N, C-alpha and C positions, 0 to 999 in steps of 0.2 A: 666301322660298322657294328661291331660287337660292343663298344665302349659302354652303349647303354643299358646293357645286361649285365655287364661286370659285378655289379653290386649283387645282383641276384644269383650268378653263378659262384661267386664267394660265399654266399649264404647256402648255398645246398653243398659246396665241397665243405665248408666248415662243419654244417650239421652232419654230413656223413662221416667225416674223420673224428668228429668227436664221438658220435654214437659208437664207432668201431673201436676207439681207443676206451671207451666207458666199457663196453662188452668184453673187450681183450683183460682188462684189470678186474672186471669180476670175475672171469672164467679163471684168470691166472690166483687171485688171492681166497677165492671162495673154499671151503672145506668140501672134499669130494669123497663121502663116507656112505656108499649106497649101502641100505637093508633092504629086507623083501616087505617092509611096509611104506617105503618111501618110494619103491618101485611098482607099485601094485597098482593097478588101474583103480579110479574112482569117478564114479558115474551116478547120476540122479540120486545122490544123497545115501546108497547105501552101498555095500560091498559087493562086487560082482562074484557071485557064487553059484551059479546056476545059468541055464539055457540063457541067450539074449533075446529070446521071444518071449520071457515070462512078462507075467503083468505088473506095472508098476503104477504107483499114485502120481496121478499128473498133476497134483496141487504144486509141484514144483514149478512147473511149465506156466501155470494159472498164476503164480505169485510172480515169476520172472515178465509176464505178459502185463499185468497189471503196474508193476514197478515202472515198466517203459512206458507205459500209459500216462501214467501220472507224471513223470518225469519229464514226458515232452511237454506236458501241460506248463512246466515251471520253464523249459526253456523256450516257449512263446512268451512267457509274461514277461522276461526280461526286457528284450527288445523292445515289445509293445509299450512299456514303462518309461523308457526310455525317448519315444518318438510321440508319446502322448498328446503333449500340447501341440504338435505339427498335424496329427491325423484329424483331430476334432472329435466332435460329438460320434459322427460314423463309424470310426476307430473306436471308440468306447464302446458304441452299441455292437458291433462285431466281436469285441472281446466277450463282454456279457453273453451274449448268445453261445457264443463256443464254452464259456465257462459255465452256463447253465446247461450245455450238452454233456459236459464231463460230470456235473455233479449229479445228474440223473443216471449216468451211468455207475458213477460211484454209489448211489444208495441202492441201485439194483444190485449191484455186487453184493454189498453189505446184506438186503435183505435176503438173497438168495446163499448167504452164508460160505461165500467165495475167500472171506477176509478171516473166516474162523479156523484155526488150526488145533486139532484136537491132539 
């Protein structure tokens, strides 16, 4: 009854055991020399020194969002390129519309100065 699932179960067990072994080896042989700088919290690109409700620069989040946006573009391009012969002109046209929308967004962000770092 479980015979067809045996390879999957073995893969899961080997993965869990291998992960646990790697974590244990890393914990055992890694140096543990904490100092105040290593233990200090680091957030938003600057050292925490005041109230948590202080003003901060949102460019960190803007850069992260833009990275995710254009990284997803590349993630969609690879599978599209693999099956381009199978999907024909309709798939090509759909991807060109997708890329055009992303290019318009990129030009808009560029013109607004979101990519400039002072």
